[in-house]
C-alpha positions as CSV (number, residue, x, y, z in Angstrom):
1,X,110.7,125.9,129.3
2,X,108.7,122.9,127.8
3,X,110.6,119.8,127.1
4,X,110.8,118.9,123.4
5,X,109.1,115.6,122.4
6,X,112.5,114.4,121.0
7,X,114.4,115.3,123.9
8,X,114.9,111.7,125.2
9,X,115.8,110.4,121.7
10,X,119.0,108.4,122.4
11,X,120.3,109.2,118.9
12,X,119.7,112.9,119.0
13,X,122.9,115.0,119.2
14,X,123.2,117.8,121.8
15,X,124.5,120.3,119.3
16,X,127.6,121.9,120.8
17,X,130.1,121.2,118.2
18,X,131.4,122.7,114.9
19,X,128.3,121.4,112.9
20,X,125.8,123.8,114.9
21,X,127.0,126.8,116.7
22,X,125.4,129.6,118.8
23,X,122.6,127.4,120.0
24,X,120.1,128.6,122.7
25,X,118.6,125.1,123.5
26,X,119.9,121.6,123.7
27,X,116.5,120.5,122.3
28,X,116.8,122.1,118.9
29,X,116.2,120.0,115.7
30,X,116.0,122.4,113.0
31,X,119.5,123.3,111.8
32,X,121.3,125.5,109.3
33,X,123.1,123.2,106.9
34,X,126.9,123.1,107.7
35,X,129.0,125.3,105.4
36,X,131.1,122.2,104.2
37,X,128.0,120.6,102.8
38,X,126.3,123.7,101.5
39,X,129.3,124.6,99.4
40,X,129.0,121.3,97.4
41,X,125.6,122.2,96.1
42,X,123.9,125.2,97.7
43,X,120.7,124.9,95.5
44,X,120.0,121.5,97.1
45,X,119.4,123.2,100.5
46,X,117.8,126.4,99.3
47,X,114.0,126.6,98.7
48,X,113.0,127.5,95.1
49,X,109.5,129.0,95.5
50,X,108.4,129.1,99.2
51,X,110.5,130.1,102.3
52,X,109.3,128.6,105.5
53,X,110.7,129.5,109.0
54,X,113.3,131.9,110.0
55,X,116.4,130.7,108.1
56,X,115.3,132.3,104.9
57,X,113.4,135.2,106.4
58,X,115.0,138.5,105.7
59,X,114.4,141.9,107.3
60,X,114.9,145.3,105.5
61,X,117.1,147.7,107.2
62,X,114.8,150.6,106.3
63,X,112.4,152.2,108.8
64,X,109.4,150.2,107.7
65,X,111.0,146.9,108.8
66,X,109.1,145.0,106.1
67,X,110.1,141.5,105.2
68,X,112.2,141.4,102.1
69,X,112.1,138.1,100.1
70,X,114.0,137.4,97.0
71,X,111.6,137.8,93.8
72,X,111.1,134.1,93.5
73,X,109.4,134.1,96.9
74,X,107.3,137.1,96.6
75,X,104.4,135.3,94.7
76,X,104.3,132.7,97.4
77,X,104.3,135.3,100.2
78,X,101.0,136.8,98.6
79,X,99.7,133.3,98.4
80,X,100.3,132.8,102.1
81,X,98.1,135.8,102.9
82,X,95.4,134.5,100.6
83,X,95.4,131.1,102.2
84,X,95.2,132.8,105.7
85,X,92.1,134.7,104.6
86,X,90.6,131.4,103.1
87,X,91.4,129.5,106.3
88,X,89.8,132.1,108.6
89,X,86.6,132.6,106.4
90,X,86.0,128.9,106.3
91,X,86.7,127.9,109.9
92,X,85.2,131.1,111.3
93,X,88.5,131.7,113.0
94,X,89.8,135.2,113.9
95,X,93.4,136.0,112.9
96,X,93.9,137.3,116.4
97,X,93.1,133.8,117.8
98,X,95.7,132.2,115.7
99,X,98.3,134.9,116.8
100,X,97.5,134.4,120.4
101,X,97.8,130.6,120.0
102,X,101.3,130.9,118.4
103,X,102.4,133.8,120.7
104,X,101.8,131.5,123.8
105,X,104.2,129.0,122.2
106,X,106.8,131.3,120.6
107,X,109.6,130.4,123.2
108,X,109.2,126.7,122.5
109,X,109.2,127.3,118.8
110,X,112.5,129.4,119.0
111,X,114.0,126.7,121.0
112,X,113.5,124.2,118.1
113,X,116.1,126.3,116.0
114,X,119.8,126.1,116.2
115,X,120.1,129.9,116.1
116,X,118.5,132.7,118.2
117,X,117.5,135.1,115.3
118,X,117.9,138.1,117.5
119,X,117.2,140.3,114.3
120,X,113.6,139.0,114.3
121,X,111.5,140.5,117.0
122,X,108.8,138.6,118.7
123,X,105.9,140.1,116.7
124,X,107.6,139.5,113.4
125,X,108.5,136.0,114.5
126,X,104.9,135.2,115.4
127,X,103.5,136.6,112.3
128,X,106.0,134.7,110.2
129,X,105.0,131.4,111.9
130,X,101.3,132.2,111.5
131,X,101.5,132.8,107.8
132,X,103.8,129.8,107.1
133,X,101.9,127.4,109.4
134,X,98.5,128.2,108.0
135,X,99.8,128.0,104.4
136,X,101.1,124.4,105.1
137,X,97.9,123.4,106.7
138,X,95.7,124.9,103.9
139,X,97.9,123.3,101.2
140,X,97.7,119.9,102.8
141,X,94.0,120.2,103.4
142,X,93.4,121.1,99.7
143,X,95.6,118.3,98.5
144,X,93.8,115.6,100.6
145,X,91.3,113.4,98.6
146,X,88.8,113.5,101.4
147,X,88.2,117.3,101.2
148,X,87.2,117.0,97.5
149,X,84.0,115.2,98.4
150,X,82.8,117.7,100.9
151,X,79.7,119.9,100.2
152,X,80.5,123.6,99.7
153,X,79.5,124.4,103.3
154,X,82.6,126.5,104.0
155,X,85.3,124.0,103.4
156,X,87.7,123.5,100.5
157,X,86.5,123.5,97.0
158,X,89.3,122.4,94.5
159,X,88.2,125.0,92.0
160,X,89.2,128.0,94.3
161,X,91.7,130.3,92.4
162,X,95.3,129.8,93.3
163,X,94.8,126.3,94.4
164,X,98.3,125.0,94.2
165,X,97.4,121.2,94.5
166,X,95.7,121.2,91.0
167,X,98.9,122.2,89.3
168,X,101.3,119.2,89.4
169,X,104.4,121.2,88.5
170,X,103.9,123.8,91.2
171,X,102.8,121.2,93.7
172,X,105.9,119.1,93.2
173,X,108.3,122.1,93.6
174,X,106.5,123.2,96.7
175,X,106.8,119.6,98.1
176,X,110.4,119.6,97.3
177,X,110.8,122.9,99.2
178,X,109.1,121.5,102.3
179,X,111.5,118.6,102.5
180,X,114.5,121.0,103.1
181,X,116.1,120.9,106.5
182,X,116.5,124.7,106.7
183,X,112.9,125.3,105.5
184,X,110.9,123.8,108.5
185,X,108.5,124.7,111.2
186,X,108.3,122.5,114.4
187,X,105.7,119.7,113.8
188,X,103.9,120.4,117.1
189,X,102.8,124.0,116.1
190,X,101.3,122.6,112.8
191,X,99.5,119.7,114.5
192,X,98.3,122.0,117.3
193,X,96.9,124.7,114.9
194,X,95.1,122.0,112.8
195,X,93.8,120.2,115.9
196,X,92.3,123.3,117.6
197,X,91.1,125.3,114.5
198,X,90.1,122.5,112.0
199,X,89.9,118.9,113.5
200,X,87.8,119.8,116.5
201,X,85.4,122.1,114.6
202,X,84.7,119.4,112.0
203,X,84.4,116.7,114.6
204,X,81.6,118.8,116.2
205,X,79.8,118.9,112.9
206,X,79.9,115.0,112.7
207,X,82.6,114.7,110.1
208,X,85.0,111.7,110.1
209,X,88.1,114.0,110.0
210,X,91.6,112.9,108.8
211,X,94.3,113.8,111.3
212,X,97.2,116.1,110.4
213,X,99.5,113.2,110.2
214,X,97.2,111.6,107.5
215,X,97.2,114.8,105.7
216,X,100.9,114.9,105.8
217,X,101.5,111.4,104.7
218,X,99.1,111.7,101.7
219,X,100.9,115.0,100.6
220,X,104.5,113.5,100.9
221,X,103.9,109.8,100.2
222,X,100.5,110.1,98.2
223,X,99.0,107.6,100.4
224,X,96.7,108.5,103.3
225,X,97.7,105.5,105.3
226,X,100.2,106.3,108.0
227,X,103.3,104.1,107.5
228,X,104.1,101.9,110.5
229,X,107.5,103.6,111.1
230,X,105.9,107.0,111.3
231,X,103.1,105.7,113.6
232,X,105.5,104.2,116.0
233,X,107.5,107.4,116.2
234,X,104.2,109.3,117.0
235,X,104.7,112.4,119.0
236,X,108.4,112.2,118.5
237,X,108.3,113.6,115.0
238,X,110.2,116.9,114.9
239,X,109.4,118.3,111.5
240,X,108.9,117.2,107.9
241,X,112.6,116.3,107.1
242,X,112.6,114.1,110.3
243,X,109.3,112.4,109.2
244,X,110.9,111.5,105.8
245,X,114.0,110.2,107.5
246,X,111.9,108.1,109.8
247,X,109.9,106.7,106.8
248,X,113.0,106.0,104.6
249,X,115.3,104.2,107.1
250,X,112.8,102.1,108.8
251,X,113.3,98.8,107.0
252,X,117.1,99.1,106.6
253,X,119.0,96.4,108.5
254,X,122.3,97.0,110.3
255,X,125.1,97.0,107.9
256,X,128.1,97.2,110.4
257,X,131.2,99.4,110.3
258,X,131.9,100.7,106.7
259,X,135.2,100.4,104.8
260,X,136.2,100.8,101.2
261,X,134.9,97.9,99.1
262,X,135.0,96.7,95.6
263,X,132.6,98.1,92.9
264,X,129.5,96.3,91.4
265,X,131.4,95.3,88.2
266,X,134.2,93.6,90.1
267,X,131.8,91.9,92.4
268,X,129.7,90.7,89.5
269,X,132.8,89.3,87.8
270,X,133.5,87.3,91.0
271,X,130.0,85.8,90.7
272,X,127.9,88.0,93.0
273,X,124.4,88.5,91.7
274,X,122.5,91.8,92.2
275,X,118.8,91.6,92.9
276,X,116.1,94.1,93.4
277,X,114.7,93.8,96.9
278,X,111.0,93.8,97.6
279,X,111.6,96.6,100.0
280,X,110.8,100.1,98.4
281,X,112.7,102.1,101.1
282,X,116.5,102.1,101.4
283,X,117.6,98.5,102.0
284,X,120.6,96.4,101.4
285,X,121.3,92.8,102.4
286,X,124.1,90.4,101.5
287,X,123.0,86.7,101.2
288,X,125.9,84.2,101.2
289,X,125.4,80.7,102.9
290,X,128.3,79.6,105.1
291,X,128.6,76.3,103.4
292,X,129.7,78.1,100.2
293,X,132.7,79.4,101.9
294,X,133.9,75.9,102.4
295,X,132.4,74.3,99.3
296,X,132.2,76.8,96.4
297,X,131.4,74.0,94.0
298,X,127.8,73.9,95.5
299,X,127.3,77.4,94.0
300,X,124.2,77.2,91.8
301,X,124.8,80.2,89.7
302,X,125.9,78.1,86.6
303,X,122.7,76.2,86.7
304,X,120.6,79.3,87.1
305,X,122.4,81.1,84.3
306,X,122.0,78.3,81.7
307,X,118.6,77.0,82.8
308,X,116.7,80.1,83.8
309,X,113.4,78.1,84.1
310,X,114.8,76.6,87.4
311,X,115.4,80.0,88.9
312,X,112.3,79.7,91.0
313,X,113.5,76.5,92.7
314,X,114.2,77.6,96.4
315,X,117.4,75.6,96.7
316,X,118.9,77.2,93.7
317,X,118.1,80.6,94.9
318,X,119.4,79.8,98.4
319,X,122.7,78.5,97.0
320,X,123.6,81.6,95.0
321,X,125.5,84.5,96.6
322,X,123.6,87.7,96.0
323,X,123.3,91.3,97.2
324,X,119.7,92.6,97.5
325,X,119.2,96.2,97.1
326,X,116.0,98.4,97.2
327,X,115.0,100.2,94.1
328,X,116.9,103.5,93.8
329,X,115.5,106.2,91.5
330,X,118.2,108.6,90.2
331,X,116.7,111.9,89.2
332,X,117.0,115.6,90.0
333,X,114.9,115.4,93.1
334,X,116.9,112.5,94.3
335,X,119.8,114.8,95.2
336,X,117.6,117.4,97.0
337,X,115.9,114.6,99.1
338,X,119.0,112.7,100.1
339,X,121.3,115.7,100.8
340,X,118.8,117.1,103.2
341,X,118.3,113.7,105.0
342,X,122.0,113.3,105.3
343,X,122.5,116.8,106.5
344,X,119.8,116.1,109.2
345,X,121.7,112.9,110.3
346,X,125.0,114.8,110.4
347,X,123.6,117.4,112.7
348,X,121.0,115.6,114.7
349,X,121.7,111.8,114.5
350,X,125.5,111.6,114.2
351,X,125.6,108.1,115.8
352,X,122.7,106.7,113.7
353,X,123.5,107.7,110.2
354,X,121.3,105.0,108.5
355,X,120.7,107.1,105.3
356,X,124.4,108.1,105.1
357,X,125.5,104.6,105.4
358,X,123.1,103.4,102.7
359,X,124.4,106.1,100.2
360,X,127.9,105.3,101.2
361,X,127.3,101.6,100.1
362,X,126.0,102.8,96.7
363,X,129.0,105.2,96.4
364,X,131.4,102.3,96.8
365,X,129.4,100.0,94.5
366,X,129.3,102.7,91.7
367,X,132.5,104.2,90.5
368,X,131.7,104.5,86.8
369,X,128.9,104.5,84.3
370,X,129.7,100.8,83.8
371,X,128.5,100.0,87.3
372,X,125.4,102.1,86.7
373,X,124.6,100.1,83.6
374,X,124.9,96.8,85.5
375,X,122.5,97.9,88.3
376,X,120.0,99.3,85.8
377,X,120.1,96.0,84.0
378,X,119.4,94.3,87.3
379,X,116.5,96.8,87.9
380,X,118.2,97.9,91.0
381,X,118.6,101.5,89.7
382,X,116.3,103.5,87.5
383,X,118.3,106.2,85.7
384,X,116.2,109.2,85.1
385,X,119.2,111.4,84.2
386,X,119.7,109.7,80.8
387,X,123.5,109.1,80.7
388,X,125.0,106.6,83.1
389,X,128.0,108.8,83.8
390,X,125.6,111.5,85.1
391,X,124.0,109.1,87.5
392,X,127.4,107.9,88.7
393,X,128.6,111.4,89.3
394,X,125.4,112.3,91.3
395,X,125.7,109.2,93.5
396,X,129.4,109.7,94.0
397,X,129.2,113.3,95.1
398,X,126.3,112.8,97.6
399,X,128.9,111.5,100.3
400,X,131.2,114.4,99.9
401,X,132.0,115.8,103.5
402,X,129.8,113.2,105.0
403,X,131.0,111.2,108.1
404,X,129.1,108.0,108.4
405,X,128.9,106.6,111.9
406,X,126.3,104.2,113.3
407,X,127.0,103.0,116.9
408,X,124.0,100.7,116.7
409,X,125.8,98.6,114.1
410,X,129.1,98.1,115.8
411,X,127.9,95.0,117.6
412,X,126.4,93.4,114.6
413,X,129.5,91.3,113.7
414,X,131.5,91.8,110.5
415,X,130.2,94.7,108.4
416,X,128.7,94.4,105.0
417,X,131.6,95.9,103.3
418,X,134.0,93.4,104.9
419,X,131.8,90.5,103.9
420,X,131.7,91.6,100.2
421,X,135.5,92.3,100.3
422,X,136.1,88.8,101.7
423,X,133.8,87.3,99.1
424,X,135.7,89.0,96.2
425,X,139.2,88.1,97.5
426,X,138.3,84.4,97.8
427,X,140.0,83.0,94.7
428,X,137.5,80.1,94.5
429,X,134.7,82.5,94.0
430,X,136.5,84.2,91.1
431,X,137.3,80.8,89.6
432,X,133.8,79.6,89.7
433,X,132.5,82.9,88.3
434,X,135.1,82.6,85.5
435,X,133.9,79.1,84.7
436,X,130.3,80.1,84.8
437,X,130.7,83.1,82.4
438,X,132.9,81.1,80.0
439,X,131.0,77.7,79.9
440,X,127.5,78.3,81.4
441,X,126.5,81.8,80.6
442,X,123.4,80.8,78.8
443,X,121.3,77.8,77.7
444,X,123.2,77.1,74.4
445,X,126.7,77.5,75.9
446,X,125.8,75.4,78.8
447,X,124.3,72.7,76.5
448,X,127.4,72.8,74.3
449,X,129.6,72.5,77.4
450,X,127.7,69.5,78.8
451,X,127.7,67.8,75.3
452,X,131.4,68.4,75.1
453,X,132.0,66.9,78.5
454,X,129.9,63.9,77.5
455,X,131.8,63.3,74.2
456,X,135.1,63.8,76.1
457,X,134.2,61.1,78.6
458,X,133.1,58.7,75.9
459,X,136.4,59.3,74.1
460,X,138.4,58.7,77.3
461,X,136.4,55.5,78.0
462,X,136.9,54.1,74.4
463,X,140.7,54.8,74.9
464,X,140.7,52.9,78.3
465,X,138.3,50.2,77.3
466,X,140.9,47.8,75.6
467,X,143.1,48.0,78.7
468,X,140.3,47.1,81.2
469,X,138.5,44.5,79.3
């Protein structure tokens, strides 16, 4: 048996527990979502229009043994056959050659899955992989900007009927389906087919051909440039869900052990500022100079609040306790993406749950619509659901039945949640925050406070002057 490219990944679980049962190979990386997670929102793990791989492949019990898909998949099954014909005509490839290529790797492909699928015989399995793989390659190829500039010498023309990539709605739904953990093919078979039947053919014709990884990145991230995190992972990418996790958790710093912490409103009332980070991927970082723990009076939040023109002064920014969070878009697709990334971590990376930990932090910060409004005002969250309560409910349910555990964070000192709790529970921080909100919340109130203090000092001096002169 060939060794999986992710077999040596120290974070990968050897699936022998209650989360993944009946597993033929310790190298599997495509899982059926655990029942406890699926029950929370089954639709988030189920493809809408296109079924990929064996988890959603059905076989009739009749004599014909024809694959039986729900009605919502039937149209796309016809599309897969059209794409296979287009692919073979343009590349000059025989369908038998593709079948032979896949058949020689079918055992390795089967070992990628957490179940044996005994009801699907080898020929059905190979045919299923062939249709699904060529469909994905053809879709990615047609979606790539580079292909639209080719002359019509046998390669894609964006005006071909049934071209999914010209319909933004259908493309978006298909993209969402290809993110699902249960709806995956091993990445190596897609890359292998593309390399042998597309890349080599075009290279021989003198074209500067994009790699399959470039096609994939443009399809999912709308950028042909391969992200550094994905480039570093290289051959270790298992499938599209794994690629997305690699991309999203790359910049996230360790956050230590997690515990229950105070919500965003409470922390804000204690003087903590929430800032949008420059990082666009999941990121959270607490900035609190040690000297403020001993001398809270050095906190410059009051000056920054009443004199916003000085916000750009480095010293003032440095001396303000703040929590930096990456921009988080809350919309319908958010739930699908993060539920599947978290399900992958629970099954395959149980000791490196970076995405789960990030969502857990958001879950603790947001307990009501008031917290959402605060973070929206600070441009940390963009609420695409309309009501703040709807956004709060979505974030709060993402962590249901999730067990966050990141062993790589255990030696990073006090966890982020403990630092934030200690900050809130320090009475000086709340006192300074109360004074700032009461007397220095804006320019006019700050000016009035300073003028009042000056008048009070003059009055006190006038009272004392007869006694000291």
